[in-house]
C-alpha positions in Angstrom: -126.5 50.1 -123.6 -124.0 47.6 -124.8 -124.8 44.9 -127.2 -126.4 42.0 -125.3 -125.2 39.3 -127.8 -121.5 40.0 -127.5 -119.0 39.8 -124.6 -118.7 42.9 -122.4 -115.3 42.0 -120.9 -112.4 39.6 -121.3 -113.9 36.9 -119.0 -117.0 36.9 -121.1 -114.9 36.9 -124.2 -113.3 33.7 -123.0 -116.7 32.1 -122.4 -118.0 33.3 -125.8 -114.9 32.0 -127.6 -114.9 28.8 -125.6 -118.5 28.0 -126.6 -117.8 28.7 -130.2 -114.5 26.7 -130.1 -116.1 23.7 -128.3 -119.0 23.5 -130.7 -116.9 24.0 -133.9 -114.1 21.7 -132.7 -116.6 18.9 -131.9 -118.4 19.1 -135.2 -115.4 19.7 -137.4 -113.2 17.0 -135.7 -116.0 14.5 -136.0 -116.4 15.5 -139.7 -112.7 15.2 -140.4 -112.3 11.9 -138.6 -115.4 10.5 -140.4 -113.8 11.5 -143.7 -110.6 9.7 -142.7 -112.4 6.6 -141.7 -114.8 6.8 -144.6 -117.8 6.4 -142.4 -119.6 7.9 -139.4 -120.1 5.3 -136.6 -119.5 4.8 -132.9 -115.7 4.5 -133.3 -115.6 7.9 -135.1 -117.6 9.5 -132.4 -115.5 7.9 -129.7 -112.3 9.1 -131.4 -113.7 12.6 -131.8 -114.7 12.8 -128.1 -111.3 11.5 -127.0 -109.4 14.1 -129.1 -111.8 16.9 -128.3 -110.0 18.3 -125.2 -106.7 18.5 -127.1 -108.3 20.0 -130.2 -110.3 22.5 -128.1 -107.1 23.7 -126.3 -105.3 24.1 -129.7 -108.2 26.0 -131.1 -108.5 28.3 -128.1 -104.8 29.1 -128.1 -104.7 29.7 -131.8 -107.9 31.8 -131.7 -106.8 33.9 -128.6 -103.2 34.6 -129.6 -103.2 34.6 -133.4 -106.4 34.4 -135.3 -108.6 36.6 -133.1 -106.1 39.4 -133.0 -105.6 39.4 -136.8 -109.4 39.2 -137.4 -110.0 42.0 -134.9 -107.5 44.2 -136.6 -109.0 43.3 -140.0 -112.5 44.3 -138.8 -111.2 47.5 -137.3 -109.3 48.4 -140.5 -111.8 47.5 -143.2 -115.3 47.8 -141.5 -116.8 51.2 -141.2 -118.0 52.3 -137.8 -121.5 52.8 -139.3 -121.6 49.2 -140.5 -124.3 47.2 -138.7 -124.0 44.4 -136.2 -124.6 41.6 -138.7 -122.1 43.0 -141.2 -119.4 43.2 -138.6 -120.1 39.8 -137.2 -120.1 38.3 -140.7 -116.9 40.0 -141.7 -115.2 38.8 -138.5 -116.6 35.3 -139.0 -115.3 35.1 -142.6 -111.8 36.2 -141.4 -111.8 33.8 -138.5 -113.1 30.8 -140.4 -110.6 31.4 -143.2 -107.6 31.5 -140.9 -108.9 28.8 -138.5 -109.9 26.3 -141.2 -106.5 26.8 -143.0 -104.6 26.4 -139.7 -106.6 23.4 -138.3 -106.6 21.7 -141.7 -102.9 21.6 -141.3 -102.6 21.1 -137.5 -105.6 18.8 -137.0 -104.1 15.7 -138.7 -100.9 16.2 -136.7 -102.9 16.2 -133.4 -104.6 13.0 -134.6 -101.3 11.3 -135.4 -99.8 12.4 -132.1 -102.7 11.0 -130.2 -102.6 7.7 -132.1 -98.8 7.5 -131.6 -98.2 7.2 -135.4 -96.7 10.6 -136.4 -95.8 11.0 -140.0 -95.5 14.1 -142.1 -97.6 12.7 -145.0 -100.7 14.5 -143.7 -99.1 17.8 -144.6 -99.3 17.0 -148.3 -103.1 16.6 -148.0 -103.6 20.1 -146.6 -104.4 21.7 -150.0 -107.2 19.1 -150.6 -108.7 19.3 -147.1 -108.8 23.0 -146.6 -111.5 24.0 -149.1 -113.9 21.4 -147.7 -113.1 22.4 -144.1 -113.6 26.1 -144.9 -117.0 25.4 -146.4 -118.1 23.1 -143.6 -116.7 25.3 -140.8 -118.3 28.5 -142.3 -121.8 26.9 -142.1 -121.2 25.4 -138.6 -120.2 28.9 -137.4 -123.0 30.7 -139.2 -125.8 28.3 -138.3 -124.8 26.6 -135.0 -121.8 27.9 -133.0 -122.3 31.7 -133.4 -126.0 31.7 -132.7 -125.6 29.5 -129.6 -122.7 31.6 -128.3 -124.7 34.8 -128.8 -127.7 33.3 -127.0 -125.4 32.4 -124.1 -124.1 35.9 -123.9 -127.6 37.4 -124.1 -128.9 35.2 -121.3 -125.8 36.0 -119.2 -126.3 39.8 -119.7 -130.1 39.7 -119.1 -129.4 37.9 -115.8 -126.8 40.5 -114.9 -129.2 43.4 -115.8 -132.1 41.7 -113.9 -130.0 41.2 -110.8 -128.7 44.8 -110.9 -132.1 46.3 -111.7 -134.0 44.7 -108.8 -135.6 42.2 -111.2 -136.9 44.9 -113.7 -135.6 44.2 -117.2 -137.1 44.5 -120.7 -135.8 42.6 -123.7 
């Protein structure tokens, strides 16, 4: 039987990645906007929610066409087939978070400036200072929030599929 906590096909992979991207984009964009404003208040939350659709699309495109492919190749190359589920997930997560935090620490401020209509290139100079903090925060968001929720969504989806296909007989 296939792993219940991971996607079984491309459509489920899109859902799985979309859930992770949505949760991480919301938390990390709120975190970064709050850092820029120097506080967390209604204005920060409003700005984060307004920018969320654009950030989510950027994250999904980057994850689907660049980061996910590189991380998948890294896991296939460096992880042993006998490695356990958690080891493979952790290795994939470290690769993805490293690449996504580096990319979004650079791209995120540009998206914010484009949305505000005040595009400057000054934010590029701050990348080296933003990235370590973003990596650390994104790693724990992925580890403790986004990945467990996405895996729970997959498990529930698969249990429903199995239950529907087995005439209602399923064991967890």
